[in-house]
C-alpha positions as CSV (number, residue, x, y, z in Angstrom):
1,X,-53.8,1.9,-33.0
2,X,-54.1,5.4,-31.6
3,X,-55.1,3.9,-28.2
4,X,-52.0,1.7,-28.2
5,X,-49.8,4.7,-29.1
6,X,-51.3,6.7,-26.2
7,X,-50.9,3.8,-23.8
8,X,-47.2,3.5,-24.9
9,X,-46.6,7.2,-24.4
10,X,-48.3,7.1,-21.0
11,X,-46.1,4.1,-19.9
12,X,-43.0,5.8,-21.1
13,X,-43.9,8.9,-19.2
14,X,-44.4,6.9,-16.0
15,X,-41.1,5.2,-16.5
16,X,-39.3,8.5,-17.0
17,X,-40.9,9.9,-13.8
18,X,-39.8,6.8,-11.9
19,X,-36.2,7.1,-13.2
20,X,-36.2,10.8,-12.4
21,X,-37.4,10.1,-8.8
22,X,-34.7,7.5,-8.5
23,X,-32.0,9.9,-9.7
24,X,-33.4,12.6,-7.3
25,X,-33.2,10.1,-4.4
26,X,-29.6,9.2,-5.3
27,X,-28.5,12.8,-5.7
28,X,-30.6,14.5,-2.9
29,X,-31.2,11.8,-0.4
30,X,-29.9,8.4,0.8
31,X,-30.6,5.3,-1.1
32,X,-30.8,3.1,2.0
33,X,-31.4,-0.1,0.0
34,X,-28.2,0.5,-2.0
35,X,-26.2,1.4,1.1
36,X,-27.3,-1.6,3.1
37,X,-26.9,-4.1,0.2
38,X,-23.6,-2.8,-1.2
39,X,-21.6,-0.3,0.8
40,X,-22.1,-1.6,4.3
41,X,-20.9,-5.2,3.4
42,X,-17.9,-3.7,1.6
43,X,-17.0,-1.7,4.6
44,X,-17.3,-4.7,6.9
45,X,-15.3,-6.9,4.4
46,X,-12.6,-4.2,4.2
47,X,-12.4,-4.2,8.0
48,X,-11.8,-8.0,7.9
49,X,-9.2,-7.5,5.2
50,X,-7.4,-4.9,7.5
51,X,-7.5,-7.4,10.4
52,X,-6.0,-10.0,8.1
53,X,-3.2,-7.7,7.0
54,X,-2.4,-6.7,10.6
55,X,-2.3,-10.3,11.7
56,X,-0.1,-11.1,8.7
57,X,2.4,-8.5,9.9
58,X,2.4,-10.0,13.4
59,X,3.0,-13.4,11.9
60,X,6.1,-12.3,10.0
61,X,7.3,-10.6,13.2
62,X,7.0,-13.9,15.0
63,X,8.9,-15.7,12.2
64,X,11.6,-13.1,11.5
65,X,11.7,-9.9,13.4
66,X,15.1,-10.8,15.1
67,X,16.4,-11.7,11.7
68,X,15.2,-8.3,10.4
69,X,17.0,-6.5,13.2
70,X,20.2,-8.3,12.5
71,X,20.0,-7.4,8.8
72,X,19.8,-3.7,9.6
73,X,23.4,-3.3,10.7
74,X,26.0,-1.0,9.3
75,X,27.7,-1.8,6.0
76,X,29.9,0.1,3.6
77,X,28.1,-1.4,0.6
78,X,25.1,0.8,-0.4
79,X,23.6,-1.9,-2.6
80,X,23.7,-4.4,0.3
81,X,22.2,-1.7,2.6
82,X,19.4,-1.3,0.0
83,X,18.8,-5.1,-0.1
84,X,18.9,-5.3,3.7
85,X,16.2,-2.7,4.1
86,X,14.1,-4.4,1.4
87,X,14.4,-7.9,2.9
88,X,13.7,-6.7,6.4
89,X,10.5,-4.9,5.3
90,X,9.4,-8.0,3.3
91,X,9.8,-10.1,6.5
92,X,8.0,-7.8,9.0
93,X,5.5,-6.6,6.3
94,X,5.8,-3.0,7.4
95,X,8.0,-0.2,6.1
96,X,7.0,1.8,9.2
97,X,8.4,-0.9,11.4
98,X,11.6,-1.1,9.4
99,X,11.9,2.7,9.4
100,X,11.4,2.8,13.2
101,X,14.2,0.2,13.6
102,X,16.5,2.3,11.4
103,X,15.6,5.5,13.2
104,X,16.4,3.8,16.5
105,X,19.8,2.5,15.2
106,X,20.7,5.9,13.8
107,X,19.6,7.7,17.1
108,X,21.8,5.3,19.2
109,X,24.8,5.8,16.9
110,X,24.9,2.1,15.9
111,X,24.1,3.0,12.3
112,X,25.5,6.0,10.3
113,X,23.3,8.2,8.2
114,X,25.1,7.3,4.9
115,X,24.4,3.6,5.4
116,X,20.8,4.3,6.6
117,X,19.8,6.2,3.5
118,X,19.9,3.1,1.1
119,X,18.1,1.1,3.8
120,X,15.3,3.6,3.9
121,X,15.0,3.3,0.1
122,X,15.0,-0.5,0.5
123,X,12.2,-0.3,3.0
124,X,10.1,1.6,0.3
125,X,10.8,-1.2,-2.1
126,X,9.9,-4.0,0.3
127,X,6.6,-2.6,1.4
128,X,5.1,-2.9,-2.1
129,X,5.3,-6.8,-1.9
130,X,1.9,-6.9,-0.1
131,X,-0.2,-5.4,-2.9
132,X,1.6,-7.5,-5.4
133,X,0.9,-10.7,-3.4
134,X,-2.8,-9.6,-3.2
135,X,-3.0,-9.3,-7.0
136,X,-1.9,-12.9,-7.4
137,X,-5.1,-13.9,-5.7
138,X,-6.9,-13.1,-9.1
139,X,-4.7,-15.5,-11.1
140,X,-7.7,-17.7,-12.1
141,X,-9.4,-14.8,-13.9
142,X,-8.3,-13.4,-17.3
143,X,-9.3,-9.7,-17.4
144,X,-9.5,-9.3,-13.6
145,X,-6.0,-10.7,-13.2
146,X,-4.5,-8.4,-15.7
147,X,-6.0,-5.3,-14.0
148,X,-5.2,-6.6,-10.5
149,X,-1.6,-7.4,-11.3
150,X,-1.1,-4.0,-13.0
151,X,-2.6,-2.1,-10.0
152,X,-0.5,-4.3,-7.6
153,X,2.8,-3.6,-9.4
154,X,2.5,0.1,-10.2
155,X,3.8,0.7,-6.6
156,X,6.7,-1.6,-7.3
157,X,7.8,0.2,-10.5
158,X,7.3,3.7,-9.0
159,X,9.6,2.8,-6.1
160,X,12.2,1.0,-8.3
161,X,12.4,3.9,-10.7
162,X,12.8,6.4,-7.8
163,X,15.7,4.3,-6.4
164,X,17.3,4.0,-9.8
165,X,17.5,7.8,-10.1
166,X,17.9,9.0,-6.5
167,X,20.4,6.4,-5.1
168,X,23.2,7.3,-7.6
169,X,22.5,11.0,-7.0
170,X,22.7,10.5,-3.2
171,X,25.9,8.6,-3.5
172,X,27.5,11.2,-5.7
173,X,26.2,14.4,-4.0
174,X,24.6,13.5,-0.6
175,X,21.6,15.4,-1.7
176,X,19.1,13.6,0.6
177,X,21.3,13.3,3.7
178,X,22.5,16.9,3.5
179,X,19.1,18.4,2.9
180,X,17.6,16.3,5.7
181,X,20.4,17.3,8.1
182,X,19.7,20.9,7.4
183,X,16.0,20.6,7.9
184,X,16.5,18.4,11.1
185,X,18.7,21.0,12.7
186,X,16.1,23.7,12.0
187,X,13.2,21.5,13.3
188,X,14.8,19.7,16.2
189,X,13.6,20.9,19.6
190,X,10.9,23.1,18.2
191,X,8.1,20.6,18.7
192,X,6.5,19.3,21.9
193,X,5.4,15.7,22.6
194,X,3.6,15.0,19.3
195,X,1.8,11.7,19.1
196,X,-0.8,10.3,16.7
197,X,-3.1,7.4,17.5
198,X,-4.9,5.9,14.5
199,X,-8.6,5.2,15.3
200,X,-8.7,2.6,12.5
201,X,-5.6,0.9,13.9
202,X,-7.1,1.0,17.4
203,X,-10.3,-0.7,16.1
204,X,-8.3,-3.4,14.3
205,X,-5.8,-4.2,17.0
206,X,-8.1,-6.2,19.4
207,X,-9.2,-8.5,16.6
208,X,-5.7,-9.1,15.3
209,X,-4.6,-9.7,18.9
210,X,-7.3,-12.3,19.4
211,X,-6.1,-14.2,16.4
212,X,-2.5,-14.1,17.8
213,X,-3.8,-15.3,21.2
214,X,-5.7,-18.1,19.5
215,X,-2.5,-19.4,17.9
216,X,-0.3,-19.0,20.9
217,X,-2.5,-19.7,23.9
218,X,-5.2,-22.0,22.5
219,X,-3.2,-23.9,19.9
220,X,-0.1,-23.9,22.2
221,X,2.3,-22.8,19.4
222,X,5.3,-20.4,19.7
223,X,8.1,-19.0,17.6
224,X,8.3,-19.7,13.9
225,X,5.6,-22.4,14.0
226,X,3.2,-19.9,15.6
227,X,4.1,-17.3,13.0
228,X,3.5,-19.8,10.2
229,X,0.1,-20.8,11.6
230,X,-0.9,-17.1,12.1
231,X,0.3,-16.3,8.5
232,X,-1.9,-19.1,7.1
233,X,-5.0,-18.0,9.1
234,X,-4.3,-14.4,8.0
235,X,-3.9,-15.4,4.4
236,X,-7.3,-17.2,4.4
237,X,-8.9,-14.2,6.0
238,X,-7.4,-11.8,3.4
239,X,-8.2,-14.0,0.4
240,X,-11.8,-14.7,1.6
241,X,-12.5,-11.0,2.3
242,X,-11.1,-10.0,-1.1
243,X,-13.2,-12.7,-2.8
244,X,-16.4,-11.5,-1.2
245,X,-15.4,-7.8,-1.9
246,X,-15.2,-8.7,-5.6
247,X,-18.7,-10.3,-5.5
248,X,-20.3,-7.3,-3.7
249,X,-18.6,-4.7,-5.8
250,X,-19.9,-6.3,-9.0
251,X,-23.3,-4.8,-8.0
252,X,-21.8,-1.4,-8.0
253,X,-20.0,-2.0,-11.2
254,X,-23.2,-3.2,-13.0
255,X,-25.1,-0.2,-11.8
256,X,-22.6,2.1,-13.6
257,X,-21.3,3.6,-10.4
258,X,-17.8,2.3,-11.3
259,X,-17.6,5.0,-14.0
260,X,-18.6,7.6,-11.4
261,X,-16.0,6.5,-8.9
262,X,-13.3,6.5,-11.5
263,X,-14.2,10.0,-12.6
264,X,-14.1,11.2,-9.0
265,X,-10.6,9.8,-8.5
266,X,-9.3,11.0,-11.9
267,X,-10.9,14.4,-11.9
268,X,-8.6,15.9,-9.3
269,X,-5.2,14.3,-9.4
270,X,-3.7,16.2,-6.4
271,X,-6.9,15.6,-4.4
272,X,-6.4,11.9,-5.0
273,X,-2.8,12.1,-3.9
274,X,-4.0,13.8,-0.7
275,X,-6.6,11.1,-0.2
276,X,-3.8,8.5,-0.4
277,X,-1.6,10.4,2.0
278,X,-4.3,11.0,4.6
279,X,-5.8,7.5,4.4
280,X,-2.3,6.0,4.8
281,X,-1.6,8.3,7.7
282,X,-4.9,7.1,9.3
283,X,-4.1,3.3,8.9
284,X,-0.3,3.8,9.3
285,X,0.5,1.5,6.4
286,X,1.0,2.2,2.7
287,X,0.7,-1.5,1.9
288,X,-2.9,-1.4,3.3
289,X,-3.8,1.6,1.1
290,X,-2.3,0.1,-2.1
291,X,-3.7,-3.4,-1.4
292,X,-7.2,-2.0,-1.1
293,X,-6.8,-0.6,-4.6
294,X,-6.3,-4.0,-6.1
295,X,-9.9,-5.3,-5.8
296,X,-11.2,-2.0,-7.1
297,X,-9.0,-2.3,-10.1
298,X,-9.7,-5.9,-10.7
299,X,-13.5,-5.3,-10.7
300,X,-13.1,-2.4,-13.1
301,X,-14.1,0.3,-10.7
302,X,-10.8,2.2,-11.0
303,X,-8.3,2.5,-13.8
304,X,-4.6,2.3,-13.4
305,X,-4.3,6.0,-14.1
306,X,-6.7,6.7,-11.2
307,X,-4.8,4.4,-8.8
308,X,-1.4,5.7,-9.5
309,X,-1.9,9.0,-7.6
310,X,-3.3,7.1,-4.7
311,X,0.0,5.1,-4.6
312,X,2.1,8.2,-4.7
313,X,0.1,9.6,-1.8
314,X,0.4,6.4,0.1
315,X,4.2,6.6,-0.2
316,X,4.2,10.1,1.3
317,X,1.6,9.2,4.0
318,X,3.7,6.3,5.3
319,X,6.5,8.7,6.3
320,X,4.4,10.9,8.5
321,X,4.2,8.6,11.5
322,X,8.0,8.3,11.7
323,X,8.4,12.0,11.3
324,X,6.0,12.7,14.2
325,X,7.7,10.2,16.4
326,X,11.3,11.4,15.6
327,X,10.4,15.0,16.4
328,X,10.7,14.2,20.1
329,X,13.9,12.1,19.9
330,X,17.4,12.4,18.6
331,X,18.3,14.9,15.9
332,X,20.0,12.0,13.9
333,X,16.8,10.0,14.1
334,X,14.8,13.0,12.8
335,X,17.3,13.4,10.0
336,X,16.8,9.8,8.7
337,X,13.0,10.2,9.0
338,X,13.2,13.4,6.9
339,X,15.4,11.4,4.3
340,X,12.4,9.0,4.0
341,X,10.0,11.9,3.4
342,X,12.3,13.7,0.9
343,X,12.9,10.5,-1.0
344,X,9.1,10.0,-1.6
345,X,8.5,13.7,-2.4
346,X,11.4,13.7,-5.0
347,X,10.1,10.4,-6.4
348,X,6.7,12.1,-7.0
349,X,8.4,15.2,-8.5
350,X,10.4,13.0,-10.9
351,X,8.0,10.2,-11.9
352,X,4.5,11.6,-11.4
353,X,4.3,15.4,-11.8
354,X,5.7,15.6,-15.4
355,X,3.2,14.0,-17.7
356,X,6.0,12.5,-19.9
357,X,7.7,10.7,-17.1
358,X,4.4,9.6,-15.5
359,X,3.8,7.4,-18.5
360,X,7.0,5.4,-17.8
361,X,5.9,3.4,-14.7
362,X,2.5,3.0,-16.2
363,X,3.9,1.6,-19.4
364,X,6.3,-0.8,-17.6
365,X,3.5,-2.0,-15.4
366,X,1.1,-2.6,-18.2
367,X,3.8,-4.5,-20.2
368,X,4.6,-6.8,-17.3
369,X,0.8,-7.4,-16.7
370,X,0.4,-8.4,-20.4
371,X,3.4,-10.8,-20.1
372,X,2.1,-12.3,-16.9
373,X,-1.4,-12.7,-18.4
374,X,0.0,-14.9,-21.1
375,X,2.1,-17.1,-18.7
376,X,0.7,-16.9,-15.1
377,X,3.8,-18.5,-13.6
378,X,5.8,-15.4,-14.5
379,X,3.8,-13.5,-11.8
380,X,4.9,-15.8,-9.1
381,X,8.5,-15.9,-10.5
382,X,8.6,-12.1,-10.4
383,X,7.5,-11.9,-6.7
384,X,9.9,-14.7,-5.7
385,X,12.8,-13.3,-7.6
386,X,12.5,-9.6,-6.8
387,X,11.3,-9.6,-3.2
388,X,12.9,-12.8,-1.8
389,X,15.6,-14.4,-3.8
390,X,17.4,-11.2,-4.9
391,X,17.7,-9.6,-1.4
392,X,18.3,-12.9,0.4
393,X,21.0,-13.9,-2.1
394,X,22.7,-10.5,-1.8
395,X,22.5,-10.5,1.9
396,X,24.1,-14.0,2.3
397,X,26.6,-13.4,-0.5
398,X,28.0,-10.2,0.7
399,X,27.7,-10.7,4.5
């Protein structure tokens, strides 16, 4: 009996030493096996996902960019301007592209600043459709779908609530336009030729261009049909990459690194906002940043509370490219770019900084996720109604 006890203690000691060495390797060195088996595949799959998103954007441009341009014309109805900006962004799948069009129209004098402000807000609303669509890819899973849909729609509710508060204030006082005009007059002409080129975007571009070439040159398609085919190919690439990301990240979740990652994101809220801002600036798309959060939430790696500040940062980050571009152009173009920046900053100050108001978008998101979990079709109805039928109906009804 004593021998067995000594043998048990010896085996326990050896196990403890082995665990200790493993922990030391993880903390003081590189666990190459873990990196190769988990993190490298995730990075490659994320790259394929970004290629798919970029191609998806190109597909919508082939199908509807001219329509988007025609939507962004002057109107005295602020609600219609809001819906126009939203629908145009849904069509081209890029708030940066919509904002660039609006800045160009304002700079040329075709569009006035009062009409452009609601359009900028609409662009913010429209860009959140991508992450919501990505979350619908988890419809066949119970717990994963609830987490994915919540993480996909937190961006929606944050933007909706910001519009609900700031649009009436702007219409009543001109707070955004007047503040932006003052800042633009101070900044205009003080900067040289400022240009930013995203290394990530540069790496993605050749692959996205190859897919577009495949559809147009090899398949011999053009116009809307080419856009539809490219959209289908891109959708398959996005869904497939997301599916494999989920499988690979399960290893990380099972090894308890999910809890570590969540703690890193939730420990420093403002650091997480900065991460969202800088990452969005790097990839030049808030929808890419927020869409990448969906599989992390679905797999349980990140909580909704940890994802929310990333979303806030993404909203701010998506304004930086237009700001840099407008510094070398017309003062009116710079004004509307600053309006976009101020809108997102004020949205953060209202709906994120105060702990009380921060709970509102989270509560609304979780309530909708619970409802959609009970009846999955409500998720598809929500996307169709909010992002397509409502803006399309308003645009055709009031035009």
